[in-house]
C-alpha positions in Angstrom: -24.0 -7.6 17.9 -27.1 -10.4 19.0 -27.1 -13.8 16.5 -30.1 -12.8 14.7 -27.6 -9.0 13.7 -24.1 -11.6 13.3 -25.9 -13.6 10.8 -27.2 -11.5 9.0 -24.1 -9.4 8.5 -22.5 -11.9 7.8 -25.1 -13.3 5.1 -24.7 -9.9 3.4 -20.8 -10.5 3.3 -20.9 -13.6 1.6 -23.4 -12.2 -0.6 -24.6 -14.7 -3.7 -21.4 -16.8 -4.1 -21.3 -19.7 -2.3 -24.6 -20.8 -3.6 -23.3 -20.2 -7.7 -20.0 -21.9 -6.4 -22.5 -24.9 -5.3 -24.8 -24.7 -7.9 -21.8 -24.0 -11.0 -19.5 -27.3 -8.7 -22.2 -29.2 -9.0 -24.0 -28.7 -12.4 -20.1 -28.9 -13.5 -19.5 -32.9 -11.7 -23.4 -34.5 -12.2 -22.1 -33.4 -16.1 -18.5 -34.8 -16.1 -19.7 -37.8 -13.7 -23.4 -38.9 -16.4 -21.0 -38.1 -19.5 -18.7 -40.7 -17.9 -21.3 -43.3 -17.5 -23.4 -42.2 -21.1 -20.4 -42.9 -22.9 -18.5 -45.7 -20.8 -15.1 -44.2 -22.9 -13.3 -47.7 -21.8 -10.5 -47.2 -24.7 -9.9 -44.0 -22.7 -9.6 -45.6 -19.4 -8.2 -48.4 -20.7 -5.0 -47.4 -21.7 -5.2 -44.2 -18.6 -4.8 -47.4 -16.1 -1.7 -49.1 -18.3 0.0 -45.2 -18.2 -0.9 -45.4 -14.3 0.4 -49.6 -13.2 3.9 -48.4 -15.9 4.3 -45.6 -13.9 4.5 -47.7 -10.9 5.5 -50.4 -12.0 8.6 -47.6 -12.5 8.6 -46.6 -9.7 9.2 -49.5 -8.2 11.7 -51.0 -10.2 13.6 -48.4 -8.3 13.8 -50.4 -5.5 16.2 -54.0 -5.5 12.6 -56.5 -5.7 11.9 -58.0 -9.3 8.6 -55.9 -10.6 6.5 -56.5 -13.7 3.6 -54.7 -15.6 1.5 -56.5 -18.5 -0.9 -54.1 -19.2 -2.6 -53.2 -15.3 -1.2 -56.1 -14.2 1.7 -54.8 -11.2 3.7 -57.1 -9.9 6.1 -56.1 -6.8 8.0 -59.6 -5.6 6.2 -61.7 -4.3 2.6 -59.2 -4.8 0.2 -58.6 -7.7 -2.8 -56.5 -8.2 -4.0 -54.5 -10.5 -5.3 -51.4 -11.5 -8.6 -50.8 -12.2 -10.5 -47.5 -12.9 -11.0 -46.7 -9.6 -7.0 -46.3 -9.0 -6.6 -44.6 -11.1 -7.5 -40.6 -9.0 -9.6 -39.3 -12.2 -12.5 -39.4 -9.9 -10.2 -37.0 -6.9 -9.3 -34.6 -10.8 -12.8 -34.5 -11.6 -13.9 -33.2 -7.7 -10.4 -31.1 -7.6 -11.2 -29.3 -11.6 -15.2 -28.3 -10.8 -13.6 -26.9 -7.5 -12.0 -24.9 -9.6 -14.2 -23.9 -12.2 -17.0 -23.0 -10.5 -14.5 -20.8 -7.7 -14.9 -17.2 -8.8 -11.7 -16.8 -10.5 -9.8 -15.9 -13.1 -9.0 -18.5 -16.4 -5.3 -18.1 -16.0 -6.0 -19.3 -12.0 -7.8 -21.6 -13.2 -5.4 -23.3 -15.9 -1.9 -22.5 -13.1 -4.8 -24.8 -10.9 -5.6 -27.1 -13.4 -2.2 -27.1 -14.1 0.0 -27.7 -11.5 -2.9 -29.9 -9.7 -3.8 -32.8 -11.2 -0.4 -33.8 -12.1 0.7 -32.9 -8.5 -2.6 -36.0 -7.5 -1.3 -38.1 -10.0 2.0 -38.3 -8.1 0.8 -38.9 -5.1 -1.9 -41.5 -6.3 1.6 -43.1 -7.5 2.7 -42.7 -4.6 -0.2 -44.2 -3.4 -0.5 -47.5 -4.9 3.6 -47.7 -5.1 2.5 -47.9 -0.7 -0.1 -50.2 -1.1 2.3 -51.9 -2.8 5.1 -52.0 -0.8 2.0 -53.1 2.5 0.9 -55.5 0.1 4.0 -57.8 -0.5 6.4 -57.6 3.1 3.4 -57.1 5.2 1.0 -59.6 4.1 -2.3 -58.7 5.2 -5.1 -58.4 3.8 -6.2 -56.7 6.3 -4.5 -54.5 7.1 -4.3 -53.5 3.5 -7.8 -53.0 2.9 -7.5 -50.9 5.7 -4.9 -48.9 4.7 -6.2 -48.9 1.0 -10.0 -48.1 2.0 -9.3 -46.3 4.7 -6.0 -44.4 5.8 -5.0 -43.5 2.3 -8.3 -42.9 0.4 -9.3 -39.8 3.2 -4.8 -39.0 2.7 -5.6 -38.2 -0.2 -9.5 -36.5 0.7 -7.3 -34.1 2.5 -4.5 -34.2 -0.5 -7.8 -31.9 -2.9 -8.7 -29.7 -0.9 -4.6 -28.8 -0.5 -4.3 -27.9 -3.1 -7.6 -26.2 -3.7 -7.5 -23.9 -0.7 -3.5 -23.7 -1.0 -4.2 -22.2 -4.8 -6.6 -19.4 -3.3 -4.7 -18.7 -0.5 -1.6 -18.1 -3.5 -2.8 -17.0 -6.3 -6.4 -16.0 -5.7 -6.4 -14.4 -2.3 -2.8 -13.2 -4.0 -4.4 -11.5 -7.1 -7.7 -10.0 -4.9 -4.3 -8.2 -3.0 -2.5 -7.1 -5.9 -5.3 -5.6 -7.8 -6.9 -3.8 -4.4 -3.0 -2.0 -3.2 -2.9 -1.2 -7.0 -6.9 0.8 -6.8 -5.6 2.4 -3.5 -2.6 3.7 -5.1 -4.1 5.4 -7.3 
């Protein structure tokens, strides 16, 4: 089969689903990030930042080093870091939710994804911040801290978002389609 025919067959097989997904995904992101900029939910975000800082402090207190949390400021050993809204994983959660909501699946499947995915992203973000606190407290090299913060953990976080989305598709959505197909074949 020549290349043109193979591409045409692939395009027919995919149909309009990828375009529909992309349009809905982008529309949700524009609405969420646009509303965030227009409404400036500073009071809610401030409280959420403090919840993240408290969670990080609770984990750090498991270790035998001085830990203190005041608002969004986390002090660990000899290092202090301020949690800012960009450190809350709210954007990653919004992107994950948008990808789930845009994907062709049932409402129940979407609720399962969001119900497990958002808390998983929260936990990974707390782990990320704990690791950064350790790097700041014990390595004490701004270059290493910035590299871990900007490059290593951003990459890990993006990969984690994509992985949990793909796992959801594979384990929940495709499983339903297989089960529905088996039931249709039984009759």
